[in-house]
C-alpha positions in Angstrom: 58.9 82.2 -20.2 55.5 82.0 -22.0 57.9 78.8 -24.3 59.2 77.5 -21.0 56.3 77.2 -19.5 54.4 75.6 -22.7 57.8 73.1 -22.5 56.9 72.3 -18.4 53.6 71.7 -18.8 53.3 69.8 -21.8 56.3 67.7 -20.6 54.9 67.2 -17.3 51.3 65.7 -18.9 53.1 63.4 -21.2 55.2 62.2 -18.4 52.0 61.6 -16.4 50.2 60.0 -18.6 52.3 57.6 -19.4 53.7 57.0 -15.9 49.9 56.0 -15.4 49.9 53.8 -18.1 53.3 51.8 -17.0 51.8 51.5 -13.3 48.3 50.6 -14.5 49.2 47.9 -17.2 52.7 47.0 -17.6 54.5 47.4 -14.3 53.2 43.6 -13.4 54.9 42.3 -16.8 58.2 40.0 -17.0 58.9 41.5 -20.7 62.0 43.6 -18.5 63.8 44.7 -22.0 60.4 46.0 -23.7 59.5 47.5 -20.4 62.4 49.7 -20.4 61.8 50.5 -24.1 58.8 51.8 -23.2 59.6 53.7 -20.4 62.8 55.6 -22.0 60.8 56.2 -25.5 58.4 57.9 -23.0 60.7 60.2 -21.2 62.4 61.1 -25.2 58.5 61.7 -26.5 58.0 63.7 -23.4 60.7 65.7 -23.9 60.2 66.5 -27.7 56.7 66.8 -27.5 56.7 70.5 -26.8 58.9 70.7 -29.9 56.8 69.4 -32.6 54.1 71.6 -34.7 51.8 70.4 -37.3 49.3 72.1 -39.2 46.0 70.1 -40.1 45.7 72.1 -43.5 49.3 72.8 -44.1 48.3 76.3 -43.2 51.4 78.8 -43.5 49.8 82.0 -41.3 52.3 84.5 -42.2 51.4 87.4 -38.7 47.7 87.3 -37.6 46.2 84.1 -36.7 42.8 84.6 -37.0 40.8 86.4 -39.7 36.9 87.4 -40.0 35.1 87.4 -43.2 32.5 90.2 -41.9 33.3 92.8 -42.4 36.4 90.6 -43.7 39.6 92.8 -41.8 42.4 91.2 -40.7 41.6 90.9 -36.5 44.1 90.8 -33.9 44.1 88.8 -31.1 42.2 91.1 -28.3 43.6 93.0 -25.9 42.5 93.6 -22.4 43.1 97.1 -20.5 42.3 96.8 -16.4 41.1 100.0 -14.9 44.6 101.6 -12.7 42.9 101.3 -9.3 40.5 98.1 -10.2 43.6 96.1 -10.0 43.9 94.7 -6.9 43.3 91.0 -8.0 45.2 91.6 -10.9 48.4 92.5 -8.6 47.6 89.7 -6.2 47.9 87.1 -9.0 50.6 88.3 -10.8 52.9 88.4 -7.3 51.2 84.5 -7.2 52.4 84.2 -9.7 55.9 85.6 -9.1 56.1 83.8 -6.1 55.7 80.3 -7.9 58.0 80.9 -10.5 60.2 81.7 -7.7 59.7 78.3 -5.7 59.8 76.2 -9.2 63.6 78.2 -10.2 64.4 77.2 -6.2 63.3 73.7 -6.7 65.3 73.2 -10.3 68.5 74.8 -8.2 68.3 72.7 -5.8 67.9 69.5 -7.7 70.9 70.3 -10.3 73.1 71.6 -7.3 72.0 68.2 -5.9 72.8 66.5 -9.2 76.2 68.0 -9.3 77.2 67.0 -5.7 76.6 63.2 -6.3 78.6 63.2 -9.0 81.4 64.6 -8.0 81.3 62.2 -5.2 81.3 59.5 -7.4 84.5 61.3 -9.0 85.6 61.7 -5.4 85.7 58.2 -5.0 87.0 57.4 -8.1 90.2 59.3 -7.2 90.6 58.4 -3.9 90.5 54.9 -3.9 92.4 52.2 -5.8 91.2 51.5 -9.3 91.7 48.2 -11.2 91.2 47.9 -14.6 89.5 44.6 -16.2 88.1 43.4 -18.9 85.1 45.2 -19.6 85.0 47.4 -16.5 87.2 49.4 -13.9 87.0 47.8 -10.1 86.7 50.9 -7.3 87.7 49.2 -4.1 86.5 51.7 -1.0 86.9 51.5 2.4 82.8 52.6 3.2 80.8 49.8 4.5 78.1 49.7 1.3 76.7 47.7 -1.4 78.4 47.0 -4.6 76.8 49.7 -6.8 78.4 50.6 -10.7 78.5 54.1 -12.5 79.3 54.1 -16.3 82.1 51.9 -16.6 83.1 51.9 -13.0 82.0 49.1 -10.2 82.0 49.7 -6.8 82.5 47.4 -4.0 83.5 47.5 -0.5 86.9 45.8 0.4 84.8 44.2 3.6 83.1 42.2 0.6 85.6 40.5 -1.3 85.6 37.3 1.1 82.4 36.9 1.0 80.8 33.6 -0.7 78.6 35.6 -3.2 81.1 38.1 -4.0 81.3 36.8 -7.9 77.4 37.2 -8.4 77.5 40.6 -6.8 79.9 41.6 -9.5 78.0 39.5 -11.9 75.1 41.7 -11.3 77.0 45.3 -11.3 78.4 44.2 -15.0 74.9 43.5 -16.3 74.2 47.4 -15.3 77.3 48.5 -17.2 76.8 46.1 -20.3 73.4 47.6 -20.4 74.6 51.3 -20.0 72.0 51.7 -17.6 73.9 54.7 -16.1 72.7 56.5 -19.3 69.4 55.9 -18.5 69.6 57.0 -15.0 72.1 60.6 -15.6 68.9 61.9 -18.3 66.1 61.0 -15.7 68.4 63.1 -13.0 68.8 66.0 -15.5 65.0 65.6 -16.4 64.3 65.4 -12.6 65.6 69.1 -12.3 63.1 70.7 -14.3 60.1 68.1 -13.6 61.3 67.9 -10.1 57.4 69.0 -8.9 55.6 66.3 -10.8 54.8 62.9 -8.7 54.2 61.0 -11.8 57.5 61.8 -12.9 58.9 60.4 -9.3 57.0 57.3 -10.0 58.6 56.9 -14.2 61.7 56.8 -12.5 61.8 54.8 -9.6 60.2 52.1 -12.6 62.7 52.7 -14.7 65.0 51.6 -11.6 63.4 48.5 -10.6 63.3 47.7 -14.1 66.7 48.0 -14.5 67.2 45.7 -11.2 65.0 43.3 -13.2 67.1 43.2 -15.8 70.2 43.0 -14.0 68.6 40.0 -12.1 67.1 38.0 -14.9 70.7 38.1 -17.0 72.1 36.4 -13.7 69.6 34.0 -13.3 70.4 32.8 -16.9 73.8 32.2 -16.2 72.3 29.2 -14.3 72.8 30.3 -10.5 69.8 28.9 -8.2 67.1 31.2 -7.2 66.6 30.3 -3.6 70.2 31.5 -3.3 70.1 34.3 -5.6 67.3 35.5 -3.0 69.2 34.9 -0.2 72.3 36.8 -1.6 70.0 39.6 -2.3 68.6 39.5 1.6 72.0 39.5 3.0 73.3 42.4 1.3 71.1 44.8 2.4 74.0 47.3 3.9 75.4 50.6 4.1 75.2 54.3 1.9 73.0 53.5 -0.8 74.2 56.1 -3.9 70.9 57.1 -5.5 72.8 58.3 -8.6 74.6 54.8 -9.3 72.9 51.5 -9.8 72.7 49.9 -6.5 73.4 46.0 -5.5 69.9 46.4 -4.1 68.3 49.7 -4.6 64.6 48.4 -5.3 63.3 46.7 -2.7 64.3 43.7 -2.2 60.8 42.2 -1.6 59.6 43.8 -5.3 62.6 42.0 -6.8 62.5 38.9 -5.0 58.2 38.8 -6.0 59.4 39.6 -9.9 62.0 36.7 -9.9 58.9 34.3 -8.5 56.4 35.9 -11.5 55.2 33.3 -14.4 56.6 34.7 -17.3 54.0 37.4 -18.9 52.2 35.7 -22.3 53.5 37.2 -25.4 49.8 38.7 -26.0 50.4 41.2 -23.1 53.0 42.9 -25.2 50.1 44.3 -27.1 49.6 47.0 -24.0 52.0 48.6 -24.9 50.1 50.1 -27.8 48.0 52.0 -25.4 51.5 53.8 -25.2 51.1 54.2 -28.7 47.3 55.7 -28.1 48.6 57.6 -25.8 51.2 59.5 -27.8 48.8 60.1 -31.2 46.3 61.8 -28.5 48.8 64.0 -27.0 50.4 65.1 -30.6 46.6 65.7 -31.7 46.0 67.8 -28.0 49.1 69.4 -27.8 50.9 69.7 -31.8 48.4 70.2 -33.9 46.8 73.5 -34.4 43.1 73.5 -34.4 41.5 74.7 -37.4 39.7 77.6 -37.2 36.3 78.7 -39.5 38.2 79.9 -42.1 42.5 79.0 -42.5 45.0 79.9 -44.9 47.4 78.8 -46.8 50.9 79.0 -48.5 49.7 79.7 -51.8 46.8 81.7 -50.3 43.8 79.8 -50.3 41.5 79.8 -47.7 38.8 77.0 -46.7 35.8 77.7 -45.1 33.5 74.6 -45.0 32.6 72.0 -47.5 30.6 74.7 -49.8 32.5 77.6 -49.5 36.0 78.5 -50.9 37.8 81.9 -50.8 40.8 82.6 -52.4 43.3 85.3 -53.0 43.6 87.0 -56.4 45.7 90.1 -57.4 45.5 91.2 -53.9 41.8 90.6 -53.9 39.4 88.3 -51.7 37.8 85.5 -54.1 34.7 83.6 -53.4 33.4 81.1 -54.7 30.5 78.1 -53.7 26.8 77.0 -53.9 24.6 79.6 -55.6 22.9 79.5 -52.3 25.9 81.0 -50.1 26.7 82.9 -53.2 23.2 85.1 -52.8 24.1 85.3 -48.7 27.4 87.1 -49.3 25.6 89.6 -51.8 22.8 90.8 -49.5 25.6 90.9 -46.7 28.0 93.0 -48.3 25.3 95.0 -50.2 24.2 96.7 -46.8 28.1 97.7 -46.0 29.5 101.1 -47.1 32.7 100.5 -47.5 32.5 97.2 -49.4 31.4 95.9 -52.2 31.3 93.0 -54.4 32.8 92.8 -58.2 33.2 90.1 -60.9 36.2 90.0 -63.1 36.4 89.2 -66.4 35.7 85.3 -65.8 32.5 85.8 -63.6 34.2 85.4 -60.2 33.0 87.2 -57.3 35.8 89.4 -55.7 35.2 91.3 -52.2 37.0 95.1 -52.6 36.9 98.1 -50.4 34.5 100.7 -52.5 37.3 103.4 -51.6 40.0 101.1 -54.1 37.9 102.0 -57.3 38.3 105.7 -56.4 41.2 105.9 -55.0 43.4 104.8 -57.9 45.8 101.6 -57.8 48.6 103.9 -55.6 46.5 104.1 -53.0 44.6 100.5 -52.8 44.2 99.1 -49.7 44.7 95.1 -49.1 43.7 92.7 -46.8 45.9 89.7 -47.3 48.7 90.1 -49.0 52.1 87.8 -49.4 54.0 89.3 -46.7 51.8 90.6 -43.8 53.2 93.7 -42.1 55.1 93.3 -39.2 55.3 95.4 -36.0 58.7 96.1 -34.9 59.0 92.6 -31.8 56.0 90.8 -33.5 52.7 90.7 -32.6 53.5 90.4 -28.7 55.2 93.7 -28.8 52.0 95.1 -30.5 49.6 93.8 -27.4 52.6 94.4 -25.0 52.9 98.5 -26.6 48.8 99.1 -26.5 48.7 97.6 -22.7 50.8 100.3 -21.3 49.9 103.0 -23.5 46.2 102.9 -22.8 45.1 104.7 -19.6 41.8 103.3 -18.5 39.7 106.8 -18.0 38.8 108.1 -14.8 35.6 109.1 -15.3 34.9 106.0 -17.5 35.8 103.9 -14.3 33.7 106.0 -11.9 30.6 105.7 -14.2 31.7 101.6 -14.4 31.8 102.0 -18.4 33.4 99.0 -20.3 33.5 97.0 -23.1 35.1 95.9 -26.7 36.0 98.8 -28.8 37.5 97.6 -31.9 39.6 100.5 -34.4 40.2 99.8 -38.2 43.4 101.3 -39.3 46.1 101.0 -42.1 49.5 100.1 -42.5 51.0 101.8 -45.5 53.1 101.4 -47.7 55.8 103.2 -46.3 54.6 101.7 -42.6 53.1 104.5 -41.3 49.4 104.1 -39.5 47.3 105.5 -40.7 43.1 106.3 -41.2 42.7 105.2 -37.7 38.9 105.2 -36.5 36.3 103.6 -34.9 35.0 100.5 -36.5 32.5 99.8 -33.3 32.7 101.7 -30.2 31.4 101.7 -27.2 31.3 104.9 -25.2 33.1 107.8 -26.3 35.3 108.2 -23.7 36.6 104.6 -24.5 36.8 105.0 -28.1 38.5 108.3 -27.9 41.8 106.9 -25.4 41.6 103.5 -28.0 42.2 106.3 -31.0 44.7 108.0 -29.0 46.7 105.2 -28.6 46.1 103.3 -32.6 47.3 106.8 -33.8 50.7 106.5 -31.4 51.6 103.0 -33.0 55.2 103.4 -34.3 56.1 102.5 -37.8 56.1 98.5 -39.2 57.6 96.9 -41.7 55.0 97.2 -44.7 53.6 94.4 -46.1 54.4 93.2 -49.6 52.6 91.9 -53.0 54.5 90.4 -55.6 57.7 92.2 -54.1 56.5 95.4 -54.1 55.2 97.8 -50.8 51.3 98.4 -50.2 48.6 99.3 -48.1 47.3 96.6 -45.7 43.8 97.2 -43.4 43.9 95.8 -40.0 41.3 95.7 -37.0 42.2 95.4 -33.6 39.4 95.1 -30.6 41.1 96.8 -27.2 38.8 95.0 -24.5 38.5 97.7 -21.3 37.4 95.4 -18.4 36.5 96.4 -14.9 36.9 94.1 -11.8 33.3 93.3 -11.2 33.5 92.6 -7.7 35.8 95.8 -6.8 33.7 98.2 -9.3 30.6 97.3 -7.4 32.7 98.1 -4.1 33.6 101.6 -5.2 30.1 102.3 -6.6 28.1 101.5 -3.4 27.4 104.4 -1.0 27.0 102.7 1.5 30.5 100.8 1.8 32.0 104.5 0.7 30.7 106.2 3.5 31.8 103.8 5.6 
């Protein structure tokens, strides 16, 4: 569901940006082929954008998205737990979200059925009416009073118009739609409208593309030498009958707009530079949506981390190597010298390594790693871990009554056999919340163990569980005047 919502939002924003650029800067220009390329590229880019993912430093995190340096434990995204009897606003938000999802899905179903219905009408016209194979297209003669229109290689024309003086020019216009493949653009637009039906900017872009199709066809017909005045008169005389929106209609767009575009002076070649705005917009959208932002520490595929211009953190034999300016090294020494759980060691080359004090005393078999080549994986992934914790934690009633809330940090070790061990409070809030958080962590099922050099190892983790009460609801529950009536 999250991926679907992400796709809808990112593609919708992208379509909106390109629609605004076209309407504000390109719509009045007469380079119709370039405009078509811009519009179709905008559509395709907006569909592809949600699938693009670029990492600035070619990072390759295994499981965790964030790692802290103090006290250098693996930190999982916080899990927030709400008091059960204070969740009215939360339930309302969920119901509201479900309602929005229902409305959106209803729209998707409606526009999909509408698209299929219109395709069915065109197929029925082909099957129920005479079809004449001509050079490069098939002519379908229908009884219904309508202006000419085309779909794929079919040109539909009313029987009553065949004796009309302008009939050959009408056919020439529709043939341009066939030659230039405008139907494929239309089908793509109809399919995208199924998912972007709620986006007003998409409908603006859709109309712009359909209008541009007519401008292209008009331009091609005029290049055959037909008099502009005669052709404009022909347009005005053919505003009749039923319109098929999924097809290319002879008078689809506003006649006034088409006539004004025919009379417009050809745009300067320098106006082509406005397309550069679209390229700039595409680059900005990639930066905003497709590039992962650099955290204060990022780990690449070789296990190396970049803290800033002066610090460098890397993984050496399962231990953390720290390099940098002397001033920063002294700060690191002071930082960890007071910690009872960690210490700085030096290897034979004089490099500084950060290790857990118990590692030296416990032996190689019980060594605890902080970063390994393949991190442990909770069954179903990190999202499943957060879901397990959220569903398992029961907000203590006495804590709700006393208005106790806060973030409890639990550290634990995923052992080489996948079991969770050594769970303890790294930073507590209140004994009532600490006890409940510790209970849930101790109930975690087996993980897929982490490995270093292909060998299972013990890996340390820290997970913060955020116990939160709704401020307004808490105030009401604790107000003695409200509770007494």
